[in-house]
C-alpha positions in Angstrom: 8.6 34.4 30.7 12.0 35.5 29.4 13.0 35.8 25.7 15.2 32.8 26.2 12.3 30.7 27.3 10.2 32.0 24.4 13.1 31.0 22.0 13.2 27.5 23.5 9.4 27.2 23.2 9.6 28.5 19.6 12.3 25.9 18.8 10.2 23.1 20.3 7.2 24.1 18.4 9.2 24.3 15.2 10.5 20.8 15.8 7.0 19.5 16.4 5.7 21.1 13.2 8.7 19.6 11.3 7.9 16.2 12.8 4.3 16.5 11.9 5.1 17.4 8.3 7.5 14.5 8.1 4.9 12.1 9.5 2.2 13.5 7.0 4.6 13.0 4.1 5.4 9.5 5.3 1.7 8.7 5.7 1.0 9.8 2.2 3.8 7.7 0.9 2.6 4.7 2.8 -1.0 5.2 1.6 0.3 5.3 -2.0 2.3 2.1 -1.5 -0.7 0.4 0.0 -2.9 1.3 -3.0 -0.2 -0.1 -5.3 0.0 -3.3 -3.3 -3.8 -3.7 -3.3 -3.9 -3.1 -7.1 -1.1 -5.7 -7.6 -2.9 -8.2 -5.4 -6.2 -7.7 -7.2 -4.4 -8.1 -10.5 -2.7 -11.4 -9.3 -6.1 -12.6 -8.1 -7.6 -12.0 -11.5 -4.7 -13.8 -13.2 -5.1 -16.8 -10.8 -8.7 -17.0 -11.6 -7.9 -17.0 -15.3 -5.3 -19.8 -14.8 -7.9 -21.8 -12.8 -10.4 -21.5 -15.6 -7.9 -22.6 -18.2 -6.8 -25.6 -16.1 -10.4 -26.6 -15.5 -11.1 -26.3 -19.3 -8.0 -28.4 -20.1 -9.1 -31.0 -17.5 -12.5 -31.2 -19.1 -10.9 -31.5 -22.5 -8.7 -34.4 -21.3 -11.7 -36.0 -19.6 -13.8 -35.8 -22.8 -11.0 -37.4 -24.8 -10.9 -40.4 -22.4 -14.6 -41.1 -22.9 
């Protein structure tokens, strides 16, 4: 193998490494975003349950007034 071929190989390996680093960084970013989305979703589910409880309580109150 000539030095020119080694240089080309080195360049390709460096590009592969750079690509892998970029993918790793993007993966970490996406994992963080996913965690935030899951947290927000969980929080919204809790809020929905609270709203449902309040509505059920108000319905019971209205029903009790009608009796």
